[in-house]
C-alpha positions in Angstrom: 127.8 -13.1 -158.2 127.2 -12.9 -154.5 124.1 -13.9 -152.8 123.1 -11.5 -150.0 119.7 -12.8 -149.2 121.2 -15.3 -146.7 122.6 -12.6 -144.5 119.9 -10.0 -144.7 118.6 -9.1 -141.3 115.0 -10.2 -140.8 113.0 -7.6 -139.0 110.6 -9.1 -136.4 107.1 -7.9 -136.9 105.6 -6.9 -133.6 101.9 -6.5 -133.6 100.6 -4.0 -131.2 97.0 -3.2 -131.2 96.1 0.5 -130.7 92.4 1.1 -130.0 90.6 3.2 -132.6 87.6 5.3 -132.5 85.7 2.3 -134.0 86.8 0.2 -131.0 85.6 2.9 -128.5 82.3 3.1 -130.2 81.8 -0.6 -130.1 82.9 -0.8 -126.5 80.5 2.1 -125.6 77.7 0.4 -127.4 78.3 -3.0 -125.8 78.8 -1.4 -122.3 75.4 0.5 -122.6 73.8 -2.8 -123.8 75.0 -5.0 -120.9 74.3 -2.3 -118.3 70.6 -3.1 -117.8 71.2 -6.8 -117.5 74.1 -6.1 -115.0 71.9 -3.9 -113.0 69.1 -6.6 -113.0 71.5 -9.5 -112.0 73.0 -7.3 -109.3 69.6 -6.3 -107.8 68.4 -10.0 -107.9 71.6 -11.2 -106.3 71.3 -8.6 -103.6 67.7 -9.5 -102.9 68.5 -13.1 -102.7 71.4 -12.9 -100.4 70.2 -9.9 -98.4 73.7 -8.2 -98.8 75.4 -6.3 -101.4 77.6 -8.3 -104.0 81.3 -7.5 -104.2 81.3 -6.2 -107.9 78.8 -3.4 -108.6 76.6 -3.4 -111.8 78.9 -0.8 -113.6 82.1 -2.8 -112.9 80.3 -6.0 -114.1 79.2 -4.3 -117.3 82.7 -2.7 -118.0 84.3 -6.1 -117.7 81.8 -7.8 -119.9 82.5 -5.0 -122.5 86.2 -5.6 -122.1 85.7 -9.2 -122.7 83.3 -9.0 -125.8 84.8 -6.2 -127.8 88.2 -7.6 -128.5 86.5 -10.8 -129.7 84.7 -8.8 -132.3 87.8 -7.1 -133.5 89.8 -10.5 -133.6 87.3 -12.3 -135.8 
């Protein structure tokens, strides 16, 4: 009897994450939740330095949501 299990090609399993509706829902929720704090931080920073910060409050909230949301789904 011949053993074919030794020469069987092994398929590599590539894990590629495709965002779903649930991911976008969490992203939107986190974005909306971080937006007021980002605006407050931006205003206080502008008042302290008497100049506008490089990153606006929307970009800051967006980057926070991009950091937090994948952590929720990886847990």
